[in-house]
C-alpha positions as CSV (number, residue, x, y, z in Angstrom):
1,X,82.6,110.9,98.6
2,X,85.3,112.4,96.5
3,X,86.8,114.4,99.7
4,X,86.7,111.0,101.9
5,X,88.1,108.9,99.1
6,X,90.9,111.3,98.9
7,X,91.7,111.4,102.2
8,X,91.4,107.4,102.7
9,X,93.9,106.7,100.0
10,X,96.4,109.5,101.1
11,X,96.3,108.3,105.1
12,X,96.7,104.6,103.8
13,X,99.7,105.6,101.7
14,X,101.0,107.6,104.4
15,X,100.3,105.2,106.7
16,X,102.1,102.1,105.0
17,X,105.1,104.2,104.5
18,X,105.6,105.5,107.8
19,X,104.4,102.1,109.7
20,X,107.2,100.5,107.6
21,X,110.0,102.7,108.4
22,X,109.0,102.9,112.1
23,X,106.8,100.1,113.3
24,X,108.1,97.7,111.2
25,X,111.7,98.9,111.4
26,X,112.7,99.1,107.9
27,X,114.3,102.7,108.3
28,X,117.1,101.2,110.2
29,X,118.4,99.8,106.8
30,X,118.6,103.5,105.5
31,X,122.2,103.4,106.2
32,X,123.0,100.6,103.6
33,X,120.5,102.2,101.0
34,X,122.3,105.4,101.0
35,X,125.8,103.6,100.7
36,X,125.0,101.7,97.8
37,X,124.5,98.3,99.3
38,X,121.5,97.8,97.3
39,X,123.1,98.4,93.9
40,X,124.2,94.5,93.4
41,X,121.2,93.1,95.3
42,X,119.4,90.2,93.7
43,X,115.8,90.3,93.9
44,X,115.6,86.3,93.7
45,X,117.7,86.4,96.9
46,X,116.9,89.8,98.2
47,X,118.7,91.2,101.8
48,X,117.3,92.6,104.8
49,X,118.2,95.7,103.3
50,X,116.7,95.5,100.2
51,X,113.4,93.9,101.7
52,X,113.0,96.8,103.8
53,X,113.6,99.5,101.1
54,X,110.8,97.6,98.7
55,X,108.4,97.6,101.5
56,X,108.9,101.3,102.5
57,X,110.4,103.9,100.2
58,X,109.9,101.2,97.1
59,X,106.5,100.4,97.8
60,X,103.2,101.9,96.3
61,X,103.1,103.9,99.9
62,X,103.9,107.1,98.8
63,X,102.4,107.2,95.3
64,X,99.4,106.3,96.5
65,X,99.5,109.0,99.2
66,X,100.3,111.4,96.0
67,X,97.4,109.7,94.3
68,X,94.9,110.8,97.3
69,X,96.4,114.2,97.4
70,X,95.8,114.9,94.4
71,X,91.8,113.8,94.3
72,X,91.5,116.2,97.5
73,X,93.3,118.9,95.4
74,X,90.9,118.3,92.4
75,X,88.0,117.7,94.9
76,X,88.7,121.2,96.6
77,X,88.9,122.9,93.2
78,X,85.5,121.3,91.8
79,X,87.3,119.1,89.4
80,X,86.3,115.7,88.5
81,X,89.0,113.4,89.2
82,X,89.5,111.6,85.9
83,X,87.7,107.8,85.9
84,X,91.1,106.0,85.0
85,X,92.0,106.8,88.6
86,X,89.0,104.4,90.3
87,X,89.5,101.8,87.5
88,X,93.3,101.5,87.5
89,X,93.4,101.5,91.5
90,X,90.3,99.1,91.6
91,X,92.1,96.6,89.4
92,X,95.5,97.0,91.5
93,X,93.3,96.5,94.8
94,X,91.6,93.6,93.0
95,X,95.0,91.9,92.4
96,X,96.5,92.7,95.8
97,X,93.3,91.1,97.5
98,X,93.8,87.8,95.6
99,X,97.8,87.8,96.1
100,X,97.8,89.3,100.1
101,X,94.1,88.5,101.1
102,X,95.3,89.5,104.9
103,X,96.4,92.9,104.5
104,X,94.4,95.9,104.4
105,X,93.0,96.6,101.0
106,X,89.5,96.7,102.1
107,X,90.3,100.3,102.8
108,X,91.8,101.0,99.4
109,X,88.6,99.5,98.1
110,X,86.4,101.2,100.1
111,X,87.9,104.5,99.2
112,X,87.9,103.6,95.4
113,X,84.1,102.8,95.5
114,X,83.6,106.4,97.1
115,X,86.0,107.5,94.3
116,X,84.0,105.7,91.7
117,X,80.9,106.8,92.9
118,X,81.9,110.5,93.6
119,X,83.3,110.8,90.1
120,X,80.1,109.3,88.6
121,X,77.9,111.5,90.8
122,X,80.2,114.6,89.8
123,X,79.9,113.9,86.0
124,X,76.1,113.3,86.6
125,X,75.5,116.8,88.3
126,X,78.7,119.1,87.6
127,X,77.6,121.7,89.9
């Protein structure tokens, strides 16, 4: 269960970031990102380049990938991931579901359920 959860979380994060950069086209604003165009960007009236940045590189896609890979790394070593990971990820997913119900948040909810069940199972039977 922990392995499946780690893969789902890592793939979701990577797919979000890469999809935003390529399919949605956020990457075409990279020139603006690296020339300082966002330094004076206003969050209330965000530019297209600013919006593209926060949807791709500045999103939770990369941190989710890191969390998923960390869960996989821990699982391969027989180390139970700490329970704060599924609790915090579950809370974030619930908030996301309320704010943006038509997004693929159920994938993370499934991964979170697998992770929570796997960590609880590991705690009951650590071998």
